[in-house]
N, C-alpha and C positions, 0 to 999 in steps of 0.2 A: 483686436477683437473682430472676428468676422461677423457678417450680417446675421447668420443663424444664431450664434451665441449672443450677439447684441439683442436680438429679438426676444430670446428666452429670458435674458437678464432683465430686460425692460418689463416683461410680463410678471416675473417674480417680484420685482420692485413695486410694480403698480398694485400688487396684492396688499401692500401695507395700507392702502386706502381703505381696504375692508376693515382693518383693525383700528383705524383712527378713532372711530366713534366708541371704541371699547377702551380708550385711554392708553393704548399701547404705543410707546415711543418707537422711533426709527431703530434705535440700537436694540431695544428689547425685541422688536420684530425680527431682526436678522438672527438674533440668538434663538428665538422661537422657531424661525424657519430652518435653522441649522439642525435642530432635533428632527423636524419633519423630513427634511431632505436626506438626512442620514438613513431614515427608515425607507424612504422611497428609492434612494440610490442603491441601497443594499439589495433591494428587490431587482432593480434594473441591471445590476452588475453581478447578479447570482452569488452574492456573498452574505446571504441571510443566515448562514450557519453561525455567524458571529452573535446573532440574537437568539434568545431563548424562544422556544415554541410558544405561540399564543400572544406574543408581543412584537409582531411584525406589521408591515404596512397593510397587508390584506386584512389582518385582524382589526386594525383601526378603521380602515375604510368600510369593512363589513358591518360595523355597528350601526344601528339606527341613528339618524342624523342628530337627534337630541341627546343621545347617550355617548357620543364620540368624545366630547370634552371631558366628561367624568372618567371615561376609560383612559384617555390620554394622560391625565394627571396621575393616575395609578401606574401607567406605563413608565412615566418618567421616574417615579420612585423605584420601580422594579428594576429598570435598566441601570440605575445607579449602583446596584450591588450584584447584578447578574449579567451573564454574557461574557464576551471576550474582554481582555484587559483594556483594549481600545474603547469598547462600548462603555465600560464602567468609568473610564477617564472622561469621555465626552459627556456622559450623563450624570457625572458626580454633582450632587446638590442641585440638580436641574429642577426648575419650577416653571409654571406657566403663568403669564400675566393676563391671559385671555379669560374673560368673565362670562361672555354670552355663548351658549351652546350653538346658536344659529351662526354666529360669526365664525366660530372654529370650524363648523361643518362646511361652510362656504370655502374656507381656506383649503381644506382637504380636497374638496371637489375640484377646485380650480388648479391645484398642483397636479392632480391626476390628469387633467386635460392637456397639459403641456406636451410638446413634441419631444418625448424623452429619447426616441430612437435617434433623432438628429442631434440631440444634446450629447449622446454617447459617442456619435461619430466625430463630433467636433472636439470633444474632451470635457468631461464633467468638471475637471479642475478649473478650466478657463471660465466656465459658467459661474462657479463659486467665487473665483477671484473677481469677476466682474461685479458680483453682488456686493462683495466687501468694498470694492472701490466706490460703488454707488453710495454705500453707507458712509464711507469716509468723506466723500464730497458733499454730503448733506450736513451743513453746519449744525443743525439742530440735534444731530445724532450724538455729538460729542465723541465720535469714533476716530477723528482725524489723528488723535494722539497715538493710536495704535497702528496706523497705516502709513507707511512711507511710500510716496508716489513711485509707481512702477518704472517710469522712464529713468528716474534717478537711480533706483536699485539696479536696473539693467546696465546702466553706464558704469556704476561702481564695480559690478561683478565682471564686466568685460575688462576693465582695467586691472582687476586683481587676479584674473585668470585662474579660477579654482581647478584643481586636478583630482583625479581619483585617489592620489596619494595623500591628499589633504585631510586633516581633521578640522572641520569647520564649525564655528560656534557663533551663536548670537545670544548674548546674555540678557537681552531685553527684546525677546522675540516677537512680541505683538502677535499678528496673525500669520507669521512665518514667511513673509515675503522674501527676505534675504536668502534663507535656506532653500526655498523653492527655486529662486532664480539661479543660485549656485548649482543646484541639481540639474536644472535645465541646461546650463552652460556645459557641464561635464558630459551630459548625454549628447549634446550637439557637436562636441569637439573630440569625442572618442567613439569607438564602435562597441556598445555594450555587449554585442554578440561575440566579440573577440576576447572578452574578459575571462581570465582564468577563474577556477573555482575559488581560489584564495582571494582574488580581487573582488569577486562577487560577495564573498563573505564579509570582507573589510567594508565594502560599500554599504551593505545592509546594516552592519552592527557597529561600525566605528568611523562614521563619516560626519553625520549631522547631529549637532547638539544645540539645545537652546533652553531658556527658562523664561516663564511669563508669570507675573505675580497676581494678575487679575483673572479670577477663575472663568468668568464668562468669555473673556478674550482667549484664554487657554483652550476652551472648547472650540472656538472658531479656528484656532491654529491647528489643533489636532485634525479637525475635519479637512482643513486646507491641505495639510501634509498628506493625509490618507488619499485624497483625490488626485494628488500629484505623485503617488507611488513611493512616498517616503515612510518607512516603517517606524513604529513606536515600540521601544523596549523599556518597560518600567524600571529596569536596572541599568539601562545604558542609553543608547542613542534615542533621539527624538526630542520634542519640546516638553519639558517637565513643568509642572505647576509648583512654583516656589519663589522665594525672594532671593535674588542674586546677591543682595547686600546683607544677607544673613549667612549663617553657617551652611545653608543649602547651596549657596553659590560656590563655596569652596570645593564642593563635590564635582563641579564641572571639570572635565579633563583638560589638561594643557592642550592648546590648539596650535595649528600651523597657519590658520587663517581665521580672523574674527571680523565679522561684518555686523554693524549695529547702529541703531538710532535710539540711544537711551532716552528715558523720560527726562523732561526738564524739571527744574524746581528743587524744593527741599523735601526731605523725608517728613512724614506726618509728625506734627508736634516738634519739628526741628531736632528730632532725636538723632543720635549717631548710629551708624550701621552696627549691627550686633556681631559681625564677623571681626576677628582679631588680627587678620593678616594685612590690614592696610597700614602703610607707613604713616599716612597723613589722615587721621580720622576727621570727618567733616559731615555735616548734615546735608551738604549740597549733593544731590543725586548724580549729576553729570560728572562731578569730580570723583565720586566714589566709583562710578562705572568706568571712568577712564583708568583709574588705578587697577581695577579688576582686569581690564583688557590688556594693558601692557605687562601686568604681572602674570597674566594667564597665557601669554604667548611662549611657545618654545623658542629657543635660540634660532634665529633665522626666520621665525614666523612673522607674518605680515598682518596688518589690520587697516581697515577703513572705517572711520567712526564719524557720525554726524553729531556736531556739538554747537551750542549757541555761542555768540560772540563773547559773552562774559567769561567763558572758560579761557579765552585768549588774553584777557586783560586784567582779570582779578588780581589785586595786588597783595592779598593776604596769603592764605594757604594755597591759593591757585598758583602763585609764583613758584612755590616750593614743588608743587606737583609737576608744573611745566618743566622746571629744571631737572627733576628726576626723570621725567619722560625723555628729555633730550639727552640725558646721560645714558640711560639704559637702552634707548632705541634710536634709530636713525629716523627722525621726523623729517622726511625729505620733501613732502608736498602738503600745502594747504590750499583747498579750493573754497573761495568765498562765494557762497551760493546766493542766487537772487532772492529778493524778499517775496513773501506771500506763499512760500511752499509749505511751511508748517505754521500752525496756530494762527496768531493775528499777523496782520501786515507788518507791524512794527518789529517783530522778532526776527533777528538776523542770525543765520546759521552758516556753518562751515563743514567741510569734510577734512579730517586729519588723516593722512596716509603715513604710516610708519612701519618699520621693521625692527623686530627685537634683535639687539646686537649679540654677538658671541663673546664680547668682553663686557665688563661691568660698568665702564664709564667712557665718556667722550665719543659716543657713537654718532651724534649729530654734528656734522661739519658745516652744512649749509642747508637752508630751507628755501624751497621754491614756493612762491605764492602766485596763484592764478585768480585774478579778480573777474568773476563772472557776475558781479553784482552791479557795478557802476554802469550806467547807460544801458540797462537791460529792462525788458518789459516787466510790468507788475503782474505777477501770475495770479490767477483766480479763475472764476467761471468764464470770463470773457477771453482770457488768453491762457490756453491750456499748455502745461509743460509737456514737452515731447523729448524723445531721445536726441533729436537733431540739435537741440539747444546745447548739448554736451559734446557735439562732434569735434569742434576745434580744440576743446580741452583734451579730449582723448588722444588726438594727434600730438598735441604739445607734450602730454605726459610721457608718451613713448610706450614701448612694448615690454618694459621690465617692471613687474609688479613689486619687486623688492627695492627699487630705487637705489641700485648699486652705483658706486662712483663712476663706473664706465658708462652707464646709461644716463646719469645726470650730466656727464660731460657732453653728451650729444644734444642736450636741450639748448634752446635759443632764448637768451634774455632779451626781451623785446623793448627794454628801456622804459623811461617814465611815461611814455605815451602808449605803451602796449599793455597787454593783460597779464603777461607772464614775466616775473622777475625773481632774481636770486638774491638771497641775503645770507651773509656769513654768520656763523655761530657767535663770533666776537661782536659783530654789529648788534645782534639780538641781545647779547649779554649787556651791552652798554645801555640798552633800553629797559633794563631790569627784567629781561626775559619776557617782555610784552610781545605777544605774537599777533596783536590786532594791527596788522600792517596794511595800509592802503595808500595809494598815490594818485589815482585817477579822479579828476573832478567829475562828479555825476551831473550831467546836463539835465537830468530829470528832477534834480533838486533833492536827491536821496543822499547817498553816502558822500562825504567829503573827506579830504585827506586824513585828518585826525579829529575824531569827535571830542569835544570838551568833556571833562569829567562828569558834569551834571547830566549831559545827554547819555553818556555811557551808563550812569546809574539808573536813569529812567528806562533805558533799554533792558537792563538787568531786572528792574522792577516789573517790566512787562512780561518777561519770561516767568518770574515768580507768580504773577497774577494769573497768567494763562494756566500754569501748572496747578495753582490753588483751585481755579474753577473746575479743572478736570477732576481733581480729587474730591471736590464738593459733589460733582455729579456721581462719582463712585459711591460716596457716603449716602446720598439720597436714594440711589438704586438699592443699596443694601438695606436702608430703612424701609423702602417700599416692599422688598422681599420679606422683611421681618413682619410688617403689618399684614401682608398677604397670608403668611404662614399662620 
């Protein structure tokens, strides 16, 4: 983020102080700001034709200060059913948490004062991404669950090397970070001006797909994609509002590349997914998403998925799903991530890299595990995660996103004192298909060779607790909206 963008993001974020006395939370503030920024940015980018006459930025700003809030609340309702398809999606069921007219009027005035000319020069998408990152890093906002750190996303995308020919999906899209990074990678590694008309059509209508089940987060995702030039088609491409673990998820098209950080924990009430195409029904969200992902890949399609440790060692239905995954796909690489990246410090996560096989069984012959957890910094506000932290892994991984036998043969097993090791399918089978594999002693007192079962269960309980707290925040937000209404 350059200095101009950083300055604008800081000023936008500081405006939340205006709303604190009005009882508006950080996450509510960003959602509220999204509606206002959409109106303002539509004016700045000369795309106000998406909005009906009389319900645009100048109409809002032109109202007397004490009448703005009342007009704004009517505007939100109006835009939920009028304007372009994108407008109706972004403003669907939109409400305002602001109560004081003077507070709201100050917000409008301060937004108008910002240097929007410079913001346009630097890229409005970068400004908005910076705002989402600020929100995710603010622990009180509860937004970290929807935001995957951008250095991690950029590293994954670099490794998976998306192309214009890909059909790219994120079934747990959050604010759209994976799709935006994949789009950026394609633009930087090809020349869009040289694309044929057919390629341009495919890019716009049949490249990026996603689903998000929290409506407020869906609004943020649509705004983010729009500012990064990714189109939304209510019948096709784009991030759709829905539950991937219901029949709605079955409508997502088969993909050649899936990038995702699915939500942790269990479905509300420990209920089973309502879709009928899962071989192993379970209330565990990450196991459901993992099934969706490997079933949703075309033969030869590849995936990179962020999952907590319990997915690697669960001895019940988890073992069956891991065995099925390794049968149907070539699970060629597991990256053990440092702690402190997601949720609480105690929750440990991994990235699984796999390719859908062209035969029904026996696709995994060996699994490479890279330990980026042992003897690593504890990430948080003091130690920021950067792309450089993944540099050695990217080199070790190699330049083949499919993990083909030829590329795996070029990898170097660094032995029991190094970070990258190879394990055969037979060796893994002898462990009961337990993929929670570690060998380095952590001098920081963290991960050790093999956690005892009680520690693993405690770790899994931590994942469940964090997910439950996130769901509680959702329920409280919904109750607050109901009371407001």
